[in-house]
C-alpha positions, 0 to 999 in steps of 0.5 A: 500500500502506498503510504502518502503520509510516510512519503510526505514526512520523508520528503519534509525531512529530506528537504531540510537536508537538501537546504544545507547542501552546497552548490558543489554538492548539488552539482555533483549529484546532477552529474551523477544522475547524468552518469547513471542515466547513460549507464542504465539507458538500455534498462530505461528504454526496455521499460519504456518500450513496454509502456509504448506497447501497452499505449498502442494496445490501449489506443493512445493517440500519435501525439500521446505516444510521442510524448511517452516515447524515449529513445537513445537520443532523448535519454542522451539529451536528458543526461545533457540537460542534467549537466546543463543545469549543473552549470547554471548559477545557484539562486539559493542564498543569493540576495534579491535586494537589500537596503539600510534603514535610518535606524541602522538595520540592514535588511536583505531578501534572500532566496531560499528553497520552497521546501517540498514540491508535488508534481502531477503529470501525464505521459511525459517521462522526461518531466521526471528528470526535469523536475528532479534536476531543478528541485535538487539544484534549488534544494527542494524535495519532490514527490511525483505522480505521473500517468499510468501510461508511463508507470514503468518508464518513470519508475525506471528513471526514479530508480536511476535518480535514487541510485545517484542520490545514494552515491552522493549521500543524499536522502532517497526521499529527496525524489519520490514517486507515487507508484500506485496509479489509483486515482484516489491517491491523487485526491489524497495527495492534493490534501497533503498540505502538512508536508507539501508546500506547492502543487504543480499539475501538468496535464489537461484542463480536467486535472487543473480544475480538479487541483484548483477546486480540491487541493489544500496546497497552493497550486501553480497551473500550466502546461495547456496551450491553445497557441496562435500565430497572427500573420498581418498584412505586412508579414514576410510570407517566407518567414511566416510559412517557416514559423507556422511550419516549425510551430505546428510540425516540429513537435505537435504533441506539446503545449507550445505547439501551434493550434490556430493561424489568424490571417489578415484579410488583405493577404488571405487570398494569397497567403492561405494557398501557400499555407495549405501547400506547406501544411500538405507536405507535412500531412497537416489537416486544416480546420477553416472558418468560412472565409478561409474555406472559400479561399481553399475551395477556389484554389487547387492544392493537395491539403486536407481540409474541412469547415471548422466546427463550433469548438475547433478554435477552442481546442488544443490539438496536440496533433497534425491539425491546424485551424485557419481564420481570416480576420479584418484587423489586428484588433479582431486578431487580438480579440480572438486570442483573448477569447480562445487563448489559454495564456500560454504562447502567441505570436505575430508575424509582421514588419509593422513595429506599431502592430508588433507593439500593440500585439505585445501590449495587449496579448497577455500570454506567458510568452508573446513572440514577434516574428518567432515560433511559439515553440521557443516557450521552453525552459531550455530554449530560454536559457533556464536549463530545464523547466518544471512547467510553463505557468500560465497563471499570474501569481508567483511565476509565469512562463517556464518555471526554472530555478528562480521560480522554485525558490521563495525568499526570507527577510534577513535583518541585521542589527546592532542592538536596535529596539522598536520605539 
């Protein structure tokens, strides 16, 4: 039987030990995890292959299978990511700001670990390594709960992590995994506020809603995105096509992948056929609003397309499907994004600086791009080394949650005998 109270107590005690570690000790642990990953890659891949086999039998979509899949290259990249995090500055102990008061008190805000993080996620075994590396670097303990589809893969990865921790003299409870897929444990986990300081759900809207409504632990939500690219009437078509292709096709199953292209009416007749041809070469199916559909019907091309349904512009596709919509103005494009976006990643392709500025000012996503792919909204791409999640809420952290976002602060006050009058 999984004893969450025991896990919570172990994580709390481990977090106290982690908070004492020097930067060199934490970095050594990260390098050891990387070494263990490489040494045990075949064992990890064998367990992942069993998860993939079961996923196919259970009818998982192509997108979900891609999220679940580990390859030699992906394991090597995970090891490289561990070593990359070791090279990053350690935020723990650094001063955010300091000041001297007229009474002589010296006041500093100092970064400290949050404590124990609980992370609930789905078919992404790479998340297990990302979380472990970032939490260890910041002196936090972690309790993880992945999806049942990845149980074997995640257990293999946690075994690797815990073996590395043991070699480094760090408590194994610093990184723990809930190995029972019983959903009832999720509800219990969300109420473990005596031991868990912050809960991060990485999954669908249903999981986020469940956590917001039932958790007694502070929750940071993220990892869901209905992402847009707006092509205005001044856009360079070659740049726009390359950005759209990259954002949609490079890895369609992830949260920063493109879902909808908005096209200014003045370039729709010329640009939509180009998009259709480019998407056809990538086996992308189109969902078109009436104006886009009219353009598609009038032009001969090999793209698969159909009329957009009532919910298509509110759907995170996670697959080779792309929405198309014609808009009259940039204001209409921004309004559409405000109505349908989940505040993750949105981009404008333009050669008009005024339009770029308006888009950046009015689109309130965690990352807003000008003439760049939404796929860059990622901890590694932003130079953070890795990420625990991409936060789409507004308190504490937004966008990729790297090292600094896994710390809080305490006030340190130095005096020489002052008393309050």
